[in-house]
C-alpha positions in Angstrom: -16.1 -25.4 -10.7 -15.4 -21.9 -8.8 -14.4 -18.6 -10.7 -11.0 -17.8 -10.2 -10.4 -14.5 -9.0 -7.0 -14.4 -10.4 -7.3 -15.3 -14.0 -10.0 -13.0 -15.4 -7.4 -9.9 -14.8 -10.7 -7.7 -14.5 -9.3 -5.8 -11.4 -11.1 -5.4 -8.2 -14.7 -4.8 -7.7 -16.0 -1.3 -6.4 -16.7 -3.2 -3.0 -13.2 -4.2 -2.4 -12.0 -1.1 -3.5 -14.5 0.7 -0.8 -13.6 -1.8 1.9 -10.0 -1.5 1.3 -9.9 2.6 1.4 -12.2 2.2 4.6 -9.3 -0.2 6.2 -6.8 1.9 5.1 -8.0 5.4 6.8 -9.0 3.3 10.1 -5.7 2.0 10.3 -3.9 5.4 9.6 -6.3 6.9 12.1 -5.1 4.5 14.8 -1.6 4.8 14.0 -1.6 8.3 14.2 -3.6 8.8 17.3 -1.5 6.1 19.1 -4.3 4.1 20.3 -2.3 1.0 20.4 -0.9 -0.5 23.6 2.3 -1.0 22.4 4.9 1.8 22.8 7.2 0.5 20.3 4.7 0.7 17.5 3.5 4.2 18.8 7.2 5.6 18.6 7.1 4.9 15.1 5.7 7.1 12.3 3.9 4.6 9.9 2.3 5.5 6.6 -0.4 3.1 5.3 -0.2 4.0 1.7 -2.8 1.1 0.2 -4.8 -1.7 1.1 -5.7 -4.4 -1.1 -8.6 -6.9 -0.2 -9.2 -10.2 -1.7 -12.5 -11.2 -3.6 -14.0 -12.9 -0.5 -13.0 -9.7 1.5 -11.5 -12.3 4.3 -7.8 -10.9 3.5 -6.4 -7.2 3.7 -3.1 -6.8 2.6 -2.0 -3.6 4.1 1.0 -1.8 2.4 3.0 0.3 4.8 6.0 2.5 5.1 7.7 4.1 8.1 8.4 7.7 7.6 11.9 8.3 6.0 12.0 4.4 5.0 14.1 3.5 8.1 13.5 0.5 10.7 11.3 -1.3 8.0 11.7 -4.6 9.5 10.8 -3.4 13.3 7.8 -1.8 11.7 6.4 -4.9 10.1 7.2 -6.9 13.6 5.4 -4.5 15.6 2.4 -4.4 13.2 2.3 -8.1 13.7 2.6 -8.0 17.2 -0.7 -5.9 17.1 -2.5 -7.7 14.4 -5.4 -8.6 16.6 -5.8 -5.4 18.3 -5.7 -3.7 14.8 -8.2 -5.9 13.7 -10.5 -5.3 16.3 -10.2 -1.7 15.8 -10.8 -2.1 12.0 -13.9 -4.4 12.5 -15.6 -1.7 14.5 -15.8 0.5 11.4 -16.6 -2.1 9.0 -20.3 -3.5 8.2 -19.1 -6.8 6.6 -19.8 -10.3 7.7 -16.3 -11.4 8.5 -13.8 -9.3 9.9 -10.6 -9.3 7.5 -7.4 -10.9 8.6 -4.8 -8.3 8.0 -1.4 -9.0 6.8 1.4 -6.6 6.5 3.8 -5.5 3.7 6.5 -2.8 3.0 5.4 -0.6 0.2 8.3 -0.2 -2.4 6.2 1.8 -4.7 8.5 5.1 -3.8 11.8 2.8 -4.0 10.7 1.7 -7.7 9.5 5.6 -8.3 13.0 6.7 -7.4 14.5 3.9 -9.6 12.4 5.0 -12.6 13.5 8.6 -12.2 16.9 7.7 -12.1 16.7 5.7 -15.3 14.9 8.1 -17.3 17.4 10.8 -15.9 20.5 8.6 -17.3 22.4 10.0 -20.3 21.8 7.0 -22.0 18.2 7.0 -21.9 18.1 10.9 -22.2 20.0 10.5 -25.5 17.3 8.3 -27.0 14.6 10.3 -25.7 16.0 13.4 -27.9 16.0 11.2 -30.8 12.2 9.9 -30.4 11.4 13.4 -30.0 9.2 14.9 -32.8 10.8 17.3 -35.0 9.7 20.7 -35.5 9.1 21.9 -38.8 9.8 25.5 -38.2 13.4 25.1 -36.7 14.2 23.3 -40.0 
């Protein structure tokens, strides 16, 4: 029986990380230069924050976010329309057997960070943090 890549919890391999970072850089440069033949996509400023690659290097999931967080659905649709062209451009810079299929998802990290900051700044949590703080013996 084959080894499951999802159950061992070991995290991505160095090769997965290296290929993911190479794909991320290539996609970022491609979008920055506006080398794609889609005026809708070239009009958007899109950040590629992370690319996660599957264990067999056949699927790459790109986490993207348009500048300012606006037009998320339009950005994803434009990227999906140009998936083939992006895949060809990315595959030129890779030295692996198969060019990975690229999938696009909105990066929710910034929203989660804002929500965490908001929660930590709330009076209820700040009150608990003050209670848990170690007491300084010099102040007593």
